[in-house]
C-alpha positions as CSV (number, residue, x, y, z in Angstrom):
1,M,60.6,183.1,189.4
2,K,62.1,184.6,192.5
3,K,65.4,186.5,192.1
4,V,67.4,184.6,194.8
5,L,66.5,181.3,193.2
6,V,67.5,182.5,189.7
7,S,70.8,183.2,191.3
8,L,70.8,179.8,192.9
9,M,70.2,178.0,189.6
10,C,72.9,180.1,187.8
11,L,75.3,179.3,190.6
12,L,74.7,175.6,190.1
13,L,75.3,176.0,186.4
14,I,72.1,174.3,185.7
15,T,70.2,176.8,183.6
16,G,71.0,177.6,180.0
17,C,69.7,181.2,180.6
18,K,68.5,181.2,177.0
19,D,65.2,182.4,175.5
20,V,64.1,179.0,174.2
21,K,60.5,178.5,175.2
22,L,58.3,175.4,175.6
23,E,54.7,175.3,174.3
24,N,53.5,176.4,177.8
25,G,55.7,179.5,177.5
26,E,58.2,178.5,180.2
27,N,62.0,178.8,179.6
28,A,63.5,175.5,178.5
29,V,66.7,173.9,179.9
30,V,66.4,170.7,177.8
31,T,64.3,170.2,174.7
32,F,63.2,167.0,172.9
33,K,61.7,166.4,169.5
34,E,58.5,167.1,171.3
35,G,58.4,169.2,174.5
36,G,61.2,169.4,177.0
37,V,62.2,170.2,180.6
38,S,61.5,173.7,181.8
39,S,63.6,175.8,184.1
40,Q,60.6,176.1,186.4
41,E,60.4,172.3,186.7
42,L,64.1,172.1,187.6
43,Y,63.7,175.0,190.0
44,E,60.9,173.3,191.9
45,E,62.8,170.0,192.1
46,L,66.1,171.6,193.3
47,K,64.3,173.9,195.7
48,S,63.0,171.0,197.7
49,S,66.2,169.0,197.5
50,Y,69.1,171.5,197.7
51,G,67.5,175.0,197.9
52,A,67.9,175.6,201.6
53,E,71.6,174.8,201.8
54,K,72.5,176.6,198.6
55,I,70.4,179.7,199.5
56,M,72.1,179.8,202.9
57,D,75.5,179.9,201.1
58,L,74.3,182.6,198.7
59,I,72.9,184.7,201.5
60,D,76.1,184.6,203.5
61,S,78.3,185.2,200.5
62,H,76.3,188.3,199.7
63,L,76.4,189.7,203.2
64,L,79.9,188.8,204.1
65,N,81.5,190.0,200.9
66,K,80.0,193.4,201.8
67,L,81.2,193.2,205.3
68,Y,84.8,192.0,204.7
69,E,87.1,192.8,201.8
70,T,89.3,190.0,200.5
71,S,92.6,190.5,202.4
72,D,96.1,189.3,201.4
73,E,95.8,186.8,204.3
74,E,92.6,185.3,202.8
75,K,94.2,185.1,199.4
76,S,97.3,183.4,200.8
77,Y,95.1,180.9,202.8
78,I,93.1,180.0,199.8
79,N,96.1,179.6,197.5
80,Q,97.9,177.4,200.0
81,T,94.7,175.3,200.7
82,V,94.1,174.8,196.9
83,K,97.8,173.8,196.4
84,T,97.6,171.3,199.3
85,L,94.4,169.7,197.9
86,K,95.9,169.5,194.4
87,D,98.9,167.8,195.8
88,S,96.6,165.3,197.7
89,A,94.7,164.6,194.4
90,K,98.0,164.1,192.5
91,D,99.3,161.7,195.2
92,A,96.1,159.8,194.9
93,G,96.3,159.7,191.2
94,V,92.9,161.4,190.8
95,D,91.9,164.3,188.5
96,F,91.6,167.5,190.6
97,D,88.1,168.3,189.3
98,L,86.9,164.8,190.0
99,Y,88.4,165.0,193.5
100,L,86.5,168.2,194.2
101,S,83.3,166.6,192.8
102,V,83.6,163.4,194.9
103,Y,84.7,164.9,198.2
104,Y,83.2,168.4,198.1
105,G,80.4,168.2,195.6
106,L,81.9,171.1,193.8
107,S,82.2,171.7,190.0
108,G,85.7,173.0,189.7
109,E,88.5,175.1,191.2
110,D,86.6,178.4,191.0
111,A,83.8,176.8,193.0
112,Y,86.3,175.5,195.5
113,R,87.9,178.9,195.9
114,N,84.5,180.5,196.5
115,Y,83.8,177.8,199.1
116,L,87.0,178.5,200.9
117,S,86.4,182.3,200.7
118,L,82.9,181.9,202.2
119,N,84.1,179.8,205.1
120,Y,87.1,182.1,205.7
121,K,84.7,185.1,205.9
122,R,82.2,183.2,208.0
123,N,85.0,182.5,210.5
124,L,85.9,186.3,210.6
125,W,82.3,187.0,211.5
126,I,82.2,184.3,214.1
127,E,85.3,185.8,215.7
128,D,83.9,189.4,215.6
129,Y,80.5,188.4,216.9
130,S,82.0,186.3,219.7
131,K,84.0,189.4,220.9
132,E,80.8,191.5,220.6
133,S,79.0,188.9,222.7
134,V,81.4,189.1,225.7
135,T,79.8,191.0,228.6
136,D,81.4,193.1,231.3
137,K,80.1,190.5,233.8
138,Q,82.0,187.8,232.0
139,I,85.2,189.9,232.0
140,D,84.9,190.5,235.7
141,E,84.2,186.9,236.5
142,Y,87.2,185.7,234.4
143,Y,89.4,188.3,236.2
144,E,88.3,187.1,239.6
145,Q,88.6,183.4,238.8
146,E,91.3,183.0,236.2
147,V,93.8,185.9,236.6
148,Y,96.7,185.5,239.0
149,G,99.9,187.2,239.8
150,D,103.1,185.6,238.4
151,I,104.6,182.9,240.6
152,D,108.4,182.7,241.0
153,A,109.1,178.9,241.1
154,S,111.5,176.1,240.6
155,Q,111.0,172.4,239.7
156,I,112.5,169.0,239.7
157,L,111.0,166.6,237.1
158,I,111.2,162.9,237.4
159,T,110.1,161.3,234.1
160,I,108.4,157.9,233.7
161,D,110.9,156.0,231.6
162,A,108.9,153.5,229.7
163,K,109.3,152.7,226.0
164,S,106.4,153.4,223.7
165,D,105.9,149.7,223.0
166,A,106.2,148.6,226.6
167,S,103.5,146.4,228.1
168,D,101.0,147.8,230.6
169,D,102.8,146.0,233.4
170,E,106.1,147.5,232.3
171,K,104.5,151.0,232.1
172,K,103.0,150.5,235.6
173,K,106.4,149.5,237.1
174,A,108.1,152.5,235.4
175,E,105.5,154.9,236.9
176,E,105.8,153.3,240.4
177,K,109.6,153.7,240.1
178,A,109.3,157.4,239.1
179,L,106.9,158.1,241.9
180,Q,109.1,156.4,244.5
181,K,112.1,158.4,243.2
182,A,110.2,161.6,243.6
183,K,109.2,160.7,247.2
184,D,112.8,159.8,248.0
185,I,114.0,163.2,246.8
186,I,111.3,165.0,248.9
187,K,112.7,163.1,251.9
188,E,116.2,164.3,251.1
189,I,115.0,167.9,250.9
190,K,113.0,167.5,254.1
191,N,116.2,166.3,255.7
192,G,118.1,169.4,254.7
193,K,119.2,168.9,251.1
194,D,119.2,172.2,249.1
195,F,116.4,172.2,246.5
196,A,118.6,173.7,243.8
197,T,121.3,171.0,244.5
198,A,118.6,168.3,244.2
199,A,117.4,169.7,240.9
200,K,120.9,169.7,239.4
201,E,121.4,166.1,240.6
202,Y,118.0,164.5,239.8
203,S,115.8,166.6,237.5
204,K,115.2,165.3,234.0
205,D,114.3,168.7,232.6
206,D,117.3,169.7,230.7
207,T,116.2,173.3,230.3
208,T,116.1,174.0,234.1
209,A,118.2,171.4,235.8
210,N,121.6,173.1,235.5
211,D,120.0,176.3,236.9
212,G,118.8,174.6,240.0
213,G,115.4,174.0,238.5
214,K,114.5,177.6,238.3
215,L,111.4,178.3,236.1
216,G,111.4,182.1,236.7
217,K,108.1,183.8,237.0
218,V,105.3,181.6,235.5
219,N,101.5,181.9,235.1
220,N,98.8,179.5,234.1
221,D,99.7,179.6,230.4
222,D,103.4,178.8,231.0
223,V,103.2,175.4,232.8
224,N,100.9,172.4,233.0
225,D,97.6,172.9,234.8
226,E,98.5,170.4,237.5
227,V,101.8,172.3,238.2
228,F,100.2,175.7,238.4
229,E,97.3,174.5,240.6
230,A,99.8,173.0,242.9
231,L,101.8,176.2,243.0
232,L,98.7,178.2,243.8
233,D,98.0,176.0,246.9
234,M,101.6,176.4,248.2
235,K,102.9,179.2,250.5
236,D,105.9,181.3,249.6
237,G,109.2,179.7,250.6
238,S,107.7,176.2,250.6
239,Y,108.2,173.0,248.5
240,S,105.6,170.4,247.5
241,T,105.5,167.6,250.2
242,S,103.9,165.2,247.7
243,P,104.9,164.6,244.1
244,V,102.7,166.4,241.5
245,K,101.7,164.1,238.7
246,S,101.3,165.4,235.2
247,S,101.6,164.1,231.6
248,D,105.4,164.7,231.8
249,G,105.9,162.6,234.9
250,Y,106.2,163.7,238.6
251,Y,107.2,167.2,239.7
252,I,108.6,168.4,243.0
253,L,108.0,172.2,243.2
254,Y,109.3,175.1,245.1
255,R,107.4,178.4,245.3
256,T,109.6,181.4,246.0
257,S,107.0,184.2,245.8
258,Q,103.9,185.4,244.0
259,D,103.3,188.8,242.5
260,K,100.1,190.8,243.2
261,K,97.2,190.3,240.9
262,P,97.5,192.7,238.0
263,E,95.2,195.7,237.8
264,L,92.1,195.2,235.6
265,N,93.1,198.0,233.1
266,D,91.9,198.4,229.5
267,D,94.8,196.3,228.1
268,L,94.0,193.4,230.4
269,K,90.3,193.7,229.7
270,N,91.0,193.4,226.0
271,E,93.1,190.3,226.6
272,I,90.4,188.7,228.7
273,K,87.8,189.6,226.1
274,E,89.9,187.8,223.4
275,T,90.1,184.7,225.6
276,V,86.5,184.6,226.6
277,A,85.5,185.2,223.0
278,K,87.4,182.2,221.9
279,E,85.7,180.1,224.5
280,I,82.3,181.3,223.3
281,A,83.1,180.7,219.7
282,E,84.2,177.1,220.5
283,D,80.7,176.3,221.6
284,D,79.1,174.1,218.9
285,S,75.8,176.0,218.9
286,F,77.4,179.4,218.6
287,Y,78.3,179.0,214.9
288,M,74.7,178.9,213.7
289,K,73.6,181.4,216.3
290,A,76.1,183.9,214.9
291,L,75.2,183.3,211.3
292,K,71.5,183.7,212.1
293,E,72.3,187.0,213.8
294,L,74.2,188.2,210.7
295,R,71.1,187.5,208.5
296,Q,68.7,189.1,211.0
297,R,70.7,192.3,211.2
298,N,70.4,192.7,207.5
299,D,66.6,192.2,207.6
300,M,66.6,189.0,205.6
301,K,63.2,188.2,204.3
302,F,62.2,185.3,202.1
303,E,59.9,185.9,199.2
304,D,59.3,182.2,198.6
305,S,57.3,180.6,201.5
306,E,58.3,177.0,200.6
307,L,62.0,177.9,200.5
308,E,61.6,179.7,203.8
309,K,60.1,176.5,205.4
310,S,63.0,174.5,204.0
311,Y,65.5,177.0,205.4
312,E,63.9,177.0,208.8
313,S,63.7,173.2,208.9
314,L,67.4,173.0,208.0
315,M,68.4,175.6,210.6
316,S,66.4,173.6,213.2
317,R,68.3,170.4,212.4
318,Y,71.7,172.2,212.6
319,E,70.8,173.8,215.9
320,S,69.6,170.5,217.4
321,Q,72.8,168.7,216.5
């Protein structure tokens, strides 16, 4: 019997690990008055049904526990997650172990904690490998396309005042009213009204209205995408001649000035690397790609050809999803 699958069977708590033998010399897990079920029979049955999934967990646990020590953050995460699930089971009036068995296919709290630890460390590896995967070319492209100097700007927000339970017709009328209000304000500014005065009078944004709509210096993470894109297209000392629609309502914007693009120094490179890495990690296919790389780096080799075929078949299914 192969070592990894002995570990698998013990993990599943399905072998007695005793020295009781059947007539054919195989270890017994169940005996009858005559004969019994051998561990080898059970092994062969489970290998075809569950072996690939379980061995994948065992492999990753072995490799990741060597790569990452269990941190206080991981312990805190596991304890909080267990507590939350226990509370959910209690609220549902269900025994916790039964809850774990039904919803997770796990045999108890220890198994659940191991499951959480494995997934926590898998995510650490995904994060680290995604950062490692970021190329200098990707950093340069992100810098050219996504990094901007701060824009000093002001705003007037006109909200769409419709109740949550309003009909579609009512919502449409409220939106038309907000749009027309924004257009009327733009006309007033065009006719000489001071932008700051208009902001104090009309803006529905309580945080900026009293200060003449001043946002201060903003970048693409500070405001809605629609707002920042509109500011990028404007010239210094100009206001938006058409209302800018966003999820908040309609904006009228004023662009005072824009700073120069920051230099691509080491600190900014690291920031960009973090951002690009997160984008890479969010790709559905990257998760399995990263775990395959982890195993390959450790020269993983199957000693059981049938289990290897099951593993490769399972990985192919995951990768095609």
